[in-house]
MIVEXTI-345929 format. One record per residue (C-alpha): chain; x, y negated, z negated; residue number from 1. Coordinates in Angstrom, 2 decimals. Last residue first. Layout:
<pts>
<pt><chaine>A</chaine><px>X</px><py>Y</py><pz>Z</pz><num>NUM</num></pt>
...
</pts>
This chain:
<pts>
<pt><chaine>A</chaine><px>-160.73</px><py>56.48</py><pz>-202.23</pz><num>252</num></pt>
<pt><chaine>A</chaine><px>-159.53</px><py>53.58</py><pz>-200.06</pz><num>251</num></pt>
<pt><chaine>A</chaine><px>-160.19</px><py>51.00</py><pz>-202.78</pz><num>250</num></pt>
<pt><chaine>A</chaine><px>-157.43</px><py>52.71</py><pz>-204.80</pz><num>249</num></pt>
<pt><chaine>A</chaine><px>-154.76</px><py>50.96</py><pz>-202.70</pz><num>248</num></pt>
<pt><chaine>A</chaine><px>-153.76</px><py>48.55</py><pz>-205.50</pz><num>247</num></pt>
<pt><chaine>A</chaine><px>-151.32</px><py>45.68</py><pz>-205.06</pz><num>246</num></pt>
<pt><chaine>A</chaine><px>-149.61</px><py>46.53</py><pz>-201.78</pz><num>245</num></pt>
<pt><chaine>A</chaine><px>-152.96</px><py>47.55</py><pz>-200.31</pz><num>244</num></pt>
<pt><chaine>A</chaine><px>-154.41</px><py>44.21</py><pz>-201.41</pz><num>243</num></pt>
<pt><chaine>A</chaine><px>-151.94</px><py>42.35</py><pz>-199.17</pz><num>242</num></pt>
<pt><chaine>A</chaine><px>-152.24</px><py>44.70</py><pz>-196.21</pz><num>241</num></pt>
<pt><chaine>A</chaine><px>-156.02</px><py>44.30</py><pz>-196.31</pz><num>240</num></pt>
<pt><chaine>A</chaine><px>-155.54</px><py>40.52</py><pz>-196.36</pz><num>239</num></pt>
<pt><chaine>A</chaine><px>-153.47</px><py>40.68</py><pz>-193.17</pz><num>238</num></pt>
<pt><chaine>A</chaine><px>-156.10</px><py>42.86</py><pz>-191.51</pz><num>237</num></pt>
<pt><chaine>A</chaine><px>-158.76</px><py>40.26</py><pz>-192.34</pz><num>236</num></pt>
<pt><chaine>A</chaine><px>-156.80</px><py>37.43</py><pz>-190.73</pz><num>235</num></pt>
<pt><chaine>A</chaine><px>-155.72</px><py>39.64</py><pz>-187.80</pz><num>234</num></pt>
<pt><chaine>A</chaine><px>-159.34</px><py>40.43</py><pz>-186.85</pz><num>233</num></pt>
<pt><chaine>A</chaine><px>-159.39</px><py>44.05</py><pz>-185.72</pz><num>232</num></pt>
<pt><chaine>A</chaine><px>-163.12</px><py>44.71</py><pz>-185.29</pz><num>231</num></pt>
<pt><chaine>A</chaine><px>-163.56</px><py>41.62</py><pz>-183.10</pz><num>230</num></pt>
<pt><chaine>A</chaine><px>-163.07</px><py>37.99</py><pz>-184.10</pz><num>229</num></pt>
<pt><chaine>A</chaine><px>-160.02</px><py>37.19</py><pz>-181.96</pz><num>228</num></pt>
<pt><chaine>A</chaine><px>-157.54</px><py>34.59</py><pz>-183.27</pz><num>227</num></pt>
<pt><chaine>A</chaine><px>-158.58</px><py>30.98</py><pz>-183.22</pz><num>226</num></pt>
<pt><chaine>A</chaine><px>-156.84</px><py>28.37</py><pz>-181.05</pz><num>225</num></pt>
<pt><chaine>A</chaine><px>-158.94</px><py>28.31</py><pz>-177.90</pz><num>224</num></pt>
<pt><chaine>A</chaine><px>-162.18</px><py>29.05</py><pz>-179.70</pz><num>223</num></pt>
<pt><chaine>A</chaine><px>-161.73</px><py>25.86</py><pz>-181.68</pz><num>222</num></pt>
<pt><chaine>A</chaine><px>-161.79</px><py>23.68</py><pz>-178.57</pz><num>221</num></pt>
<pt><chaine>A</chaine><px>-165.54</px><py>23.19</py><pz>-178.18</pz><num>220</num></pt>
<pt><chaine>A</chaine><px>-166.10</px><py>22.79</py><pz>-181.92</pz><num>219</num></pt>
<pt><chaine>A</chaine><px>-163.41</px><py>20.10</py><pz>-182.12</pz><num>218</num></pt>
<pt><chaine>A</chaine><px>-164.69</px><py>18.31</py><pz>-179.01</pz><num>217</num></pt>
<pt><chaine>A</chaine><px>-168.22</px><py>18.15</py><pz>-180.42</pz><num>216</num></pt>
<pt><chaine>A</chaine><px>-166.89</px><py>17.09</py><pz>-183.84</pz><num>215</num></pt>
<pt><chaine>A</chaine><px>-164.97</px><py>14.28</py><pz>-182.14</pz><num>214</num></pt>
<pt><chaine>A</chaine><px>-168.14</px><py>12.98</py><pz>-180.48</pz><num>213</num></pt>
<pt><chaine>A</chaine><px>-170.01</px><py>13.19</py><pz>-183.80</pz><num>212</num></pt>
<pt><chaine>A</chaine><px>-167.44</px><py>10.95</py><pz>-185.59</pz><num>211</num></pt>
<pt><chaine>A</chaine><px>-165.46</px><py>12.58</py><pz>-188.45</pz><num>210</num></pt>
<pt><chaine>A</chaine><px>-166.50</px><py>11.05</py><pz>-191.75</pz><num>209</num></pt>
<pt><chaine>A</chaine><px>-163.99</px><py>9.35</py><pz>-194.05</pz><num>208</num></pt>
<pt><chaine>A</chaine><px>-164.57</px><py>10.20</py><pz>-197.70</pz><num>207</num></pt>
<pt><chaine>A</chaine><px>-164.17</px><py>7.45</py><pz>-200.34</pz><num>206</num></pt>
<pt><chaine>A</chaine><px>-161.68</px><py>8.53</py><pz>-202.99</pz><num>205</num></pt>
<pt><chaine>A</chaine><px>-159.87</px><py>11.50</py><pz>-204.48</pz><num>204</num></pt>
<pt><chaine>A</chaine><px>-162.71</px><py>13.11</py><pz>-206.42</pz><num>203</num></pt>
<pt><chaine>A</chaine><px>-164.98</px><py>13.19</py><pz>-203.39</pz><num>202</num></pt>
<pt><chaine>A</chaine><px>-162.13</px><py>14.59</py><pz>-201.35</pz><num>201</num></pt>
<pt><chaine>A</chaine><px>-161.63</px><py>17.40</py><pz>-203.85</pz><num>200</num></pt>
<pt><chaine>A</chaine><px>-165.26</px><py>18.52</py><pz>-203.54</pz><num>199</num></pt>
<pt><chaine>A</chaine><px>-165.13</px><py>18.27</py><pz>-199.75</pz><num>198</num></pt>
<pt><chaine>A</chaine><px>-161.84</px><py>20.19</py><pz>-199.66</pz><num>197</num></pt>
<pt><chaine>A</chaine><px>-163.27</px><py>23.08</py><pz>-201.65</pz><num>196</num></pt>
<pt><chaine>A</chaine><px>-166.45</px><py>23.15</py><pz>-199.55</pz><num>195</num></pt>
<pt><chaine>A</chaine><px>-164.62</px><py>23.27</py><pz>-196.22</pz><num>194</num></pt>
<pt><chaine>A</chaine><px>-162.22</px><py>25.90</py><pz>-197.55</pz><num>193</num></pt>
<pt><chaine>A</chaine><px>-165.17</px><py>28.04</py><pz>-198.64</pz><num>192</num></pt>
<pt><chaine>A</chaine><px>-166.77</px><py>27.66</py><pz>-195.24</pz><num>191</num></pt>
<pt><chaine>A</chaine><px>-163.55</px><py>28.71</py><pz>-193.51</pz><num>190</num></pt>
<pt><chaine>A</chaine><px>-163.17</px><py>31.77</py><pz>-195.74</pz><num>189</num></pt>
<pt><chaine>A</chaine><px>-166.83</px><py>32.67</py><pz>-195.28</pz><num>188</num></pt>
<pt><chaine>A</chaine><px>-166.46</px><py>32.50</py><pz>-191.49</pz><num>187</num></pt>
<pt><chaine>A</chaine><px>-163.32</px><py>34.66</py><pz>-191.66</pz><num>186</num></pt>
<pt><chaine>A</chaine><px>-165.04</px><py>37.26</py><pz>-193.81</pz><num>185</num></pt>
<pt><chaine>A</chaine><px>-168.14</px><py>37.33</py><pz>-191.58</pz><num>184</num></pt>
<pt><chaine>A</chaine><px>-165.94</px><py>37.97</py><pz>-188.54</pz><num>183</num></pt>
<pt><chaine>A</chaine><px>-164.06</px><py>40.72</py><pz>-190.38</pz><num>182</num></pt>
<pt><chaine>A</chaine><px>-167.40</px><py>42.28</py><pz>-191.40</pz><num>181</num></pt>
<pt><chaine>A</chaine><px>-168.80</px><py>42.38</py><pz>-187.89</pz><num>180</num></pt>
<pt><chaine>A</chaine><px>-171.93</px><py>41.00</py><pz>-186.22</pz><num>179</num></pt>
<pt><chaine>A</chaine><px>-172.10</px><py>38.09</py><pz>-188.63</pz><num>178</num></pt>
<pt><chaine>A</chaine><px>-173.73</px><py>36.75</py><pz>-191.77</pz><num>177</num></pt>
<pt><chaine>A</chaine><px>-172.86</px><py>34.02</py><pz>-194.25</pz><num>176</num></pt>
<pt><chaine>A</chaine><px>-174.92</px><py>32.88</py><pz>-197.22</pz><num>175</num></pt>
<pt><chaine>A</chaine><px>-173.89</px><py>30.25</py><pz>-199.75</pz><num>174</num></pt>
<pt><chaine>A</chaine><px>-174.71</px><py>29.28</py><pz>-203.32</pz><num>173</num></pt>
<pt><chaine>A</chaine><px>-177.53</px><py>28.34</py><pz>-205.70</pz><num>172</num></pt>
<pt><chaine>A</chaine><px>-178.57</px><py>24.72</py><pz>-206.13</pz><num>171</num></pt>
<pt><chaine>A</chaine><px>-179.62</px><py>24.79</py><pz>-202.45</pz><num>170</num></pt>
<pt><chaine>A</chaine><px>-179.05</px><py>28.10</py><pz>-200.71</pz><num>169</num></pt>
<pt><chaine>A</chaine><px>-176.63</px><py>26.91</py><pz>-198.04</pz><num>168</num></pt>
<pt><chaine>A</chaine><px>-176.90</px><py>28.90</py><pz>-194.85</pz><num>167</num></pt>
<pt><chaine>A</chaine><px>-174.62</px><py>30.27</py><pz>-192.17</pz><num>166</num></pt>
<pt><chaine>A</chaine><px>-175.97</px><py>32.43</py><pz>-189.34</pz><num>165</num></pt>
<pt><chaine>A</chaine><px>-178.02</px><py>29.80</py><pz>-187.55</pz><num>164</num></pt>
<pt><chaine>A</chaine><px>-180.83</px><py>30.53</py><pz>-185.12</pz><num>163</num></pt>
<pt><chaine>A</chaine><px>-183.54</px><py>29.89</py><pz>-187.69</pz><num>162</num></pt>
<pt><chaine>A</chaine><px>-182.21</px><py>30.16</py><pz>-191.24</pz><num>161</num></pt>
<pt><chaine>A</chaine><px>-185.17</px><py>28.23</py><pz>-192.65</pz><num>160</num></pt>
<pt><chaine>A</chaine><px>-187.69</px><py>30.64</py><pz>-191.14</pz><num>159</num></pt>
<pt><chaine>A</chaine><px>-185.75</px><py>33.72</py><pz>-192.22</pz><num>158</num></pt>
<pt><chaine>A</chaine><px>-185.40</px><py>32.47</py><pz>-195.79</pz><num>157</num></pt>
<pt><chaine>A</chaine><px>-189.04</px><py>31.38</py><pz>-195.82</pz><num>156</num></pt>
<pt><chaine>A</chaine><px>-190.27</px><py>34.82</py><pz>-194.82</pz><num>155</num></pt>
<pt><chaine>A</chaine><px>-187.96</px><py>36.43</py><pz>-197.37</pz><num>154</num></pt>
<pt><chaine>A</chaine><px>-189.43</px><py>34.38</py><pz>-200.19</pz><num>153</num></pt>
<pt><chaine>A</chaine><px>-192.50</px><py>36.63</py><pz>-200.02</pz><num>152</num></pt>
<pt><chaine>A</chaine><px>-190.46</px><py>39.61</py><pz>-201.22</pz><num>151</num></pt>
<pt><chaine>A</chaine><px>-189.92</px><py>38.15</py><pz>-204.67</pz><num>150</num></pt>
<pt><chaine>A</chaine><px>-186.62</px><py>39.00</py><pz>-206.37</pz><num>149</num></pt>
<pt><chaine>A</chaine><px>-184.42</px><py>36.06</py><pz>-205.38</pz><num>148</num></pt>
<pt><chaine>A</chaine><px>-183.72</px><py>34.24</py><pz>-208.64</pz><num>147</num></pt>
<pt><chaine>A</chaine><px>-185.44</px><py>30.86</py><pz>-208.61</pz><num>146</num></pt>
<pt><chaine>A</chaine><px>-187.00</px><py>29.07</py><pz>-205.64</pz><num>145</num></pt>
<pt><chaine>A</chaine><px>-184.03</px><py>26.95</py><pz>-204.55</pz><num>144</num></pt>
<pt><chaine>A</chaine><px>-184.50</px><py>25.20</py><pz>-201.22</pz><num>143</num></pt>
<pt><chaine>A</chaine><px>-183.04</px><py>26.78</py><pz>-198.08</pz><num>142</num></pt>
<pt><chaine>A</chaine><px>-180.53</px><py>25.03</py><pz>-195.83</pz><num>141</num></pt>
<pt><chaine>A</chaine><px>-179.13</px><py>25.93</py><pz>-192.39</pz><num>140</num></pt>
<pt><chaine>A</chaine><px>-175.66</px><py>25.33</py><pz>-190.96</pz><num>139</num></pt>
<pt><chaine>A</chaine><px>-174.55</px><py>25.00</py><pz>-187.34</pz><num>138</num></pt>
<pt><chaine>A</chaine><px>-174.99</px><py>21.28</py><pz>-186.79</pz><num>137</num></pt>
<pt><chaine>A</chaine><px>-171.71</px><py>20.62</py><pz>-188.62</pz><num>136</num></pt>
<pt><chaine>A</chaine><px>-169.92</px><py>23.92</py><pz>-189.18</pz><num>135</num></pt>
<pt><chaine>A</chaine><px>-166.59</px><py>23.45</py><pz>-187.38</pz><num>134</num></pt>
<pt><chaine>A</chaine><px>-166.30</px><py>19.88</py><pz>-188.68</pz><num>133</num></pt>
<pt><chaine>A</chaine><px>-166.37</px><py>21.27</py><pz>-192.22</pz><num>132</num></pt>
<pt><chaine>A</chaine><px>-163.07</px><py>23.03</py><pz>-191.61</pz><num>131</num></pt>
<pt><chaine>A</chaine><px>-161.13</px><py>19.97</py><pz>-190.44</pz><num>130</num></pt>
<pt><chaine>A</chaine><px>-162.56</px><py>17.62</py><pz>-193.04</pz><num>129</num></pt>
<pt><chaine>A</chaine><px>-165.20</px><py>14.94</py><pz>-193.65</pz><num>128</num></pt>
<pt><chaine>A</chaine><px>-168.23</px><py>16.11</py><pz>-191.71</pz><num>127</num></pt>
<pt><chaine>A</chaine><px>-170.39</px><py>16.65</py><pz>-194.84</pz><num>126</num></pt>
<pt><chaine>A</chaine><px>-171.89</px><py>19.86</py><pz>-196.21</pz><num>125</num></pt>
<pt><chaine>A</chaine><px>-174.94</px><py>19.14</py><pz>-198.34</pz><num>124</num></pt>
<pt><chaine>A</chaine><px>-176.02</px><py>15.50</py><pz>-198.70</pz><num>123</num></pt>
<pt><chaine>A</chaine><px>-178.42</px><py>16.08</py><pz>-201.60</pz><num>122</num></pt>
<pt><chaine>A</chaine><px>-175.74</px><py>17.95</py><pz>-203.50</pz><num>121</num></pt>
<pt><chaine>A</chaine><px>-176.27</px><py>21.30</py><pz>-205.25</pz><num>120</num></pt>
<pt><chaine>A</chaine><px>-175.19</px><py>23.41</py><pz>-202.26</pz><num>119</num></pt>
<pt><chaine>A</chaine><px>-171.88</px><py>21.51</py><pz>-202.26</pz><num>118</num></pt>
<pt><chaine>A</chaine><px>-171.25</px><py>22.45</py><pz>-205.89</pz><num>117</num></pt>
<pt><chaine>A</chaine><px>-172.39</px><py>26.04</py><pz>-205.39</pz><num>116</num></pt>
<pt><chaine>A</chaine><px>-169.92</px><py>26.53</py><pz>-202.55</pz><num>115</num></pt>
<pt><chaine>A</chaine><px>-167.11</px><py>24.90</py><pz>-204.51</pz><num>114</num></pt>
<pt><chaine>A</chaine><px>-167.68</px><py>27.00</py><pz>-207.62</pz><num>113</num></pt>
<pt><chaine>A</chaine><px>-168.14</px><py>30.22</py><pz>-205.68</pz><num>112</num></pt>
<pt><chaine>A</chaine><px>-171.57</px><py>31.81</py><pz>-206.06</pz><num>111</num></pt>
<pt><chaine>A</chaine><px>-171.42</px><py>34.20</py><pz>-203.12</pz><num>110</num></pt>
<pt><chaine>A</chaine><px>-173.68</px><py>35.89</py><pz>-200.56</pz><num>109</num></pt>
<pt><chaine>A</chaine><px>-172.20</px><py>37.77</py><pz>-197.62</pz><num>108</num></pt>
<pt><chaine>A</chaine><px>-174.20</px><py>39.66</py><pz>-194.97</pz><num>107</num></pt>
<pt><chaine>A</chaine><px>-172.62</px><py>42.03</py><pz>-192.43</pz><num>106</num></pt>
<pt><chaine>A</chaine><px>-174.49</px><py>43.63</py><pz>-189.52</pz><num>105</num></pt>
<pt><chaine>A</chaine><px>-176.62</px><py>40.54</py><pz>-189.01</pz><num>104</num></pt>
<pt><chaine>A</chaine><px>-176.97</px><py>40.86</py><pz>-185.21</pz><num>103</num></pt>
<pt><chaine>A</chaine><px>-180.30</px><py>42.70</py><pz>-185.31</pz><num>102</num></pt>
<pt><chaine>A</chaine><px>-181.81</px><py>40.07</py><pz>-187.63</pz><num>101</num></pt>
<pt><chaine>A</chaine><px>-185.13</px><py>41.05</py><pz>-189.21</pz><num>100</num></pt>
<pt><chaine>A</chaine><px>-184.41</px><py>44.06</py><pz>-191.41</pz><num>99</num></pt>
<pt><chaine>A</chaine><px>-180.74</px><py>43.38</py><pz>-192.22</pz><num>98</num></pt>
<pt><chaine>A</chaine><px>-181.65</px><py>39.78</py><pz>-193.02</pz><num>97</num></pt>
<pt><chaine>A</chaine><px>-184.52</px><py>40.65</py><pz>-195.35</pz><num>96</num></pt>
<pt><chaine>A</chaine><px>-182.57</px><py>43.56</py><pz>-196.86</pz><num>95</num></pt>
<pt><chaine>A</chaine><px>-179.92</px><py>41.13</py><pz>-198.08</pz><num>94</num></pt>
<pt><chaine>A</chaine><px>-182.21</px><py>39.05</py><pz>-200.25</pz><num>93</num></pt>
<pt><chaine>A</chaine><px>-184.30</px><py>41.74</py><pz>-201.91</pz><num>92</num></pt>
<pt><chaine>A</chaine><px>-181.37</px><py>44.15</py><pz>-202.29</pz><num>91</num></pt>
<pt><chaine>A</chaine><px>-179.16</px><py>41.59</py><pz>-203.99</pz><num>90</num></pt>
<pt><chaine>A</chaine><px>-181.92</px><py>40.43</py><pz>-206.32</pz><num>89</num></pt>
<pt><chaine>A</chaine><px>-182.70</px><py>44.00</py><pz>-207.32</pz><num>88</num></pt>
<pt><chaine>A</chaine><px>-179.09</px><py>44.88</py><pz>-208.11</pz><num>87</num></pt>
<pt><chaine>A</chaine><px>-178.56</px><py>48.49</py><pz>-207.09</pz><num>86</num></pt>
<pt><chaine>A</chaine><px>-178.21</px><py>51.40</py><pz>-209.53</pz><num>85</num></pt>
<pt><chaine>A</chaine><px>-175.16</px><py>53.67</py><pz>-209.77</pz><num>84</num></pt>
<pt><chaine>A</chaine><px>-175.11</px><py>57.47</py><pz>-209.84</pz><num>83</num></pt>
<pt><chaine>A</chaine><px>-174.86</px><py>57.59</py><pz>-206.06</pz><num>82</num></pt>
<pt><chaine>A</chaine><px>-176.16</px><py>60.75</py><pz>-204.39</pz><num>81</num></pt>
<pt><chaine>A</chaine><px>-176.85</px><py>59.05</py><pz>-201.07</pz><num>80</num></pt>
<pt><chaine>A</chaine><px>-179.86</px><py>57.38</py><pz>-199.47</pz><num>79</num></pt>
<pt><chaine>A</chaine><px>-180.98</px><py>55.09</py><pz>-202.27</pz><num>78</num></pt>
<pt><chaine>A</chaine><px>-184.39</px><py>53.69</py><pz>-201.34</pz><num>77</num></pt>
<pt><chaine>A</chaine><px>-184.59</px><py>49.91</py><pz>-201.35</pz><num>76</num></pt>
<pt><chaine>A</chaine><px>-186.99</px><py>49.45</py><pz>-198.45</pz><num>75</num></pt>
<pt><chaine>A</chaine><px>-184.20</px><py>48.28</py><pz>-196.15</pz><num>74</num></pt>
<pt><chaine>A</chaine><px>-182.39</px><py>51.56</py><pz>-196.73</pz><num>73</num></pt>
<pt><chaine>A</chaine><px>-179.69</px><py>52.22</py><pz>-199.29</pz><num>72</num></pt>
<pt><chaine>A</chaine><px>-176.11</px><py>53.50</py><pz>-199.29</pz><num>71</num></pt>
<pt><chaine>A</chaine><px>-174.24</px><py>52.73</py><pz>-202.53</pz><num>70</num></pt>
<pt><chaine>A</chaine><px>-170.50</px><py>52.04</py><pz>-202.58</pz><num>69</num></pt>
<pt><chaine>A</chaine><px>-168.78</px><py>54.48</py><pz>-204.94</pz><num>68</num></pt>
<pt><chaine>A</chaine><px>-166.88</px><py>56.38</py><pz>-202.23</pz><num>67</num></pt>
<pt><chaine>A</chaine><px>-165.19</px><py>53.47</py><pz>-200.50</pz><num>66</num></pt>
<pt><chaine>A</chaine><px>-164.10</px><py>51.95</py><pz>-203.79</pz><num>65</num></pt>
<pt><chaine>A</chaine><px>-165.34</px><py>49.06</py><pz>-205.92</pz><num>64</num></pt>
<pt><chaine>A</chaine><px>-163.58</px><py>48.60</py><pz>-209.26</pz><num>63</num></pt>
<pt><chaine>A</chaine><px>-161.94</px><py>45.23</py><pz>-208.53</pz><num>62</num></pt>
<pt><chaine>A</chaine><px>-165.34</px><py>43.91</py><pz>-207.45</pz><num>61</num></pt>
<pt><chaine>A</chaine><px>-166.51</px><py>44.63</py><pz>-210.99</pz><num>60</num></pt>
<pt><chaine>A</chaine><px>-168.95</px><py>47.47</py><pz>-211.43</pz><num>59</num></pt>
<pt><chaine>A</chaine><px>-172.41</px><py>47.30</py><pz>-212.99</pz><num>58</num></pt>
<pt><chaine>A</chaine><px>-174.50</px><py>47.34</py><pz>-209.82</pz><num>57</num></pt>
<pt><chaine>A</chaine><px>-172.80</px><py>49.48</py><pz>-207.19</pz><num>56</num></pt>
<pt><chaine>A</chaine><px>-171.84</px><py>47.31</py><pz>-204.20</pz><num>55</num></pt>
<pt><chaine>A</chaine><px>-173.99</px><py>47.57</py><pz>-201.08</pz><num>54</num></pt>
<pt><chaine>A</chaine><px>-173.98</px><py>49.70</py><pz>-197.93</pz><num>53</num></pt>
<pt><chaine>A</chaine><px>-176.69</px><py>49.58</py><pz>-195.28</pz><num>52</num></pt>
<pt><chaine>A</chaine><px>-179.29</px><py>51.82</py><pz>-193.67</pz><num>51</num></pt>
<pt><chaine>A</chaine><px>-182.10</px><py>50.55</py><pz>-191.41</pz><num>50</num></pt>
<pt><chaine>A</chaine><px>-181.17</px><py>52.72</py><pz>-188.43</pz><num>49</num></pt>
<pt><chaine>A</chaine><px>-178.04</px><py>54.78</py><pz>-188.87</pz><num>48</num></pt>
<pt><chaine>A</chaine><px>-175.54</px><py>54.55</py><pz>-186.00</pz><num>47</num></pt>
<pt><chaine>A</chaine><px>-173.03</px><py>52.55</py><pz>-188.05</pz><num>46</num></pt>
<pt><chaine>A</chaine><px>-174.05</px><py>51.87</py><pz>-191.67</pz><num>45</num></pt>
<pt><chaine>A</chaine><px>-174.90</px><py>48.19</py><pz>-191.98</pz><num>44</num></pt>
<pt><chaine>A</chaine><px>-172.69</px><py>46.15</py><pz>-194.29</pz><num>43</num></pt>
<pt><chaine>A</chaine><px>-173.48</px><py>44.27</py><pz>-197.48</pz><num>42</num></pt>
<pt><chaine>A</chaine><px>-171.35</px><py>41.78</py><pz>-199.42</pz><num>41</num></pt>
<pt><chaine>A</chaine><px>-172.97</px><py>40.95</py><pz>-202.72</pz><num>40</num></pt>
<pt><chaine>A</chaine><px>-173.23</px><py>38.70</py><pz>-205.72</pz><num>39</num></pt>
<pt><chaine>A</chaine><px>-173.00</px><py>39.94</py><pz>-209.32</pz><num>38</num></pt>
<pt><chaine>A</chaine><px>-170.74</px><py>42.18</py><pz>-211.44</pz><num>37</num></pt>
<pt><chaine>A</chaine><px>-168.59</px><py>39.27</py><pz>-212.75</pz><num>36</num></pt>
<pt><chaine>A</chaine><px>-168.93</px><py>36.62</py><pz>-210.01</pz><num>35</num></pt>
<pt><chaine>A</chaine><px>-166.26</px><py>37.37</py><pz>-207.41</pz><num>34</num></pt>
<pt><chaine>A</chaine><px>-164.76</px><py>34.76</py><pz>-205.08</pz><num>33</num></pt>
<pt><chaine>A</chaine><px>-161.42</px><py>34.52</py><pz>-206.89</pz><num>32</num></pt>
<pt><chaine>A</chaine><px>-159.42</px><py>35.30</py><pz>-203.75</pz><num>31</num></pt>
<pt><chaine>A</chaine><px>-158.19</px><py>38.63</py><pz>-205.15</pz><num>30</num></pt>
<pt><chaine>A</chaine><px>-161.75</px><py>39.61</py><pz>-206.06</pz><num>29</num></pt>
<pt><chaine>A</chaine><px>-162.93</px><py>38.73</py><pz>-202.57</pz><num>28</num></pt>
<pt><chaine>A</chaine><px>-160.10</px><py>40.83</py><pz>-201.13</pz><num>27</num></pt>
<pt><chaine>A</chaine><px>-161.08</px><py>43.78</py><pz>-203.35</pz><num>26</num></pt>
<pt><chaine>A</chaine><px>-164.69</px><py>43.48</py><pz>-202.17</pz><num>25</num></pt>
<pt><chaine>A</chaine><px>-163.54</px><py>43.31</py><pz>-198.54</pz><num>24</num></pt>
<pt><chaine>A</chaine><px>-161.41</px><py>46.43</py><pz>-198.92</pz><num>23</num></pt>
<pt><chaine>A</chaine><px>-164.47</px><py>48.30</py><pz>-200.19</pz><num>22</num></pt>
<pt><chaine>A</chaine><px>-166.38</px><py>47.07</py><pz>-197.12</pz><num>21</num></pt>
<pt><chaine>A</chaine><px>-163.71</px><py>48.28</py><pz>-194.69</pz><num>20</num></pt>
<pt><chaine>A</chaine><px>-163.37</px><py>51.60</py><pz>-196.49</pz><num>19</num></pt>
<pt><chaine>A</chaine><px>-167.11</px><py>52.16</py><pz>-196.44</pz><num>18</num></pt>
<pt><chaine>A</chaine><px>-167.35</px><py>51.26</py><pz>-192.75</pz><num>17</num></pt>
<pt><chaine>A</chaine><px>-164.58</px><py>53.78</py><pz>-191.95</pz><num>16</num></pt>
<pt><chaine>A</chaine><px>-166.39</px><py>56.42</py><pz>-193.99</pz><num>15</num></pt>
<pt><chaine>A</chaine><px>-169.62</px><py>55.68</py><pz>-192.13</pz><num>14</num></pt>
<pt><chaine>A</chaine><px>-167.88</px><py>55.98</py><pz>-188.76</pz><num>13</num></pt>
<pt><chaine>A</chaine><px>-166.23</px><py>59.29</py><pz>-189.71</pz><num>12</num></pt>
<pt><chaine>A</chaine><px>-169.65</px><py>60.69</py><pz>-190.52</pz><num>11</num></pt>
<pt><chaine>A</chaine><px>-170.51</px><py>61.76</py><pz>-194.03</pz><num>10</num></pt>
<pt><chaine>A</chaine><px>-169.98</px><py>64.55</py><pz>-196.55</pz><num>9</num></pt>
<pt><chaine>A</chaine><px>-166.31</px><py>65.15</py><pz>-195.70</pz><num>8</num></pt>
<pt><chaine>A</chaine><px>-165.53</px><py>61.54</py><pz>-196.59</pz><num>7</num></pt>
<pt><chaine>A</chaine><px>-166.43</px><py>62.17</py><pz>-200.21</pz><num>6</num></pt>
<pt><chaine>A</chaine><px>-164.01</px><py>65.12</py><pz>-200.51</pz><num>5</num></pt>
<pt><chaine>A</chaine><px>-165.68</px><py>68.51</py><pz>-200.70</pz><num>4</num></pt>
<pt><chaine>A</chaine><px>-165.77</px><py>70.17</py><pz>-204.14</pz><num>3</num></pt>
<pt><chaine>A</chaine><px>-163.00</px><py>72.70</py><pz>-204.67</pz><num>2</num></pt>
<pt><chaine>A</chaine><px>-163.85</px><py>76.39</py><pz>-204.41</pz><num>1</num></pt>
</pts>
């Protein structure tokens, strides 16, 4: 008798979440947002308390598939029969947010060049471009404490995050979290664009800051021109179609 397919050993909702997260890793790889085998995008398992999916430590983002994602709990226990380990730093950081923030269903941490560059500046993100204007007043900062493997840092991460859901880890990188993966993806994309443009602006000349009253109007009106941020975000769906044409193995 043939062994059951991976999706036969779990709920339909978990398999759907696995496919969505695997697609996200392939999209990040396509966008150049991967960091060898490091950094993480995690996603809560639907209808399972304290369980979330994380990339298998040792695989490139281009090698992640729905079936090889690892399911762990917020205490670090592996909940499936995965043969892969989990990065300790990734678990320590992401589990804090999944444990304490009910709305943080998806958590993204990256070390992109532009994101790290802005995180390493005293000024942080500046109101000098279209995308940055969307984040001004909505971004938190956390000072660098070394690689994130100590549980006590979690208290400070939560305290510094406050009510925000985007954070610069100073000298380190960025954190984005949201109620859905497509929403987190779109927020990360916008933040990455803001950082890239800020770095290029600094090289081009003297930046011109957007006045606070214009930022207020910009943030008020953005919702009127953005596409929906529910489960079927067109931006994310478009990227899934793109990677599907290149290599659909993420679905397996």
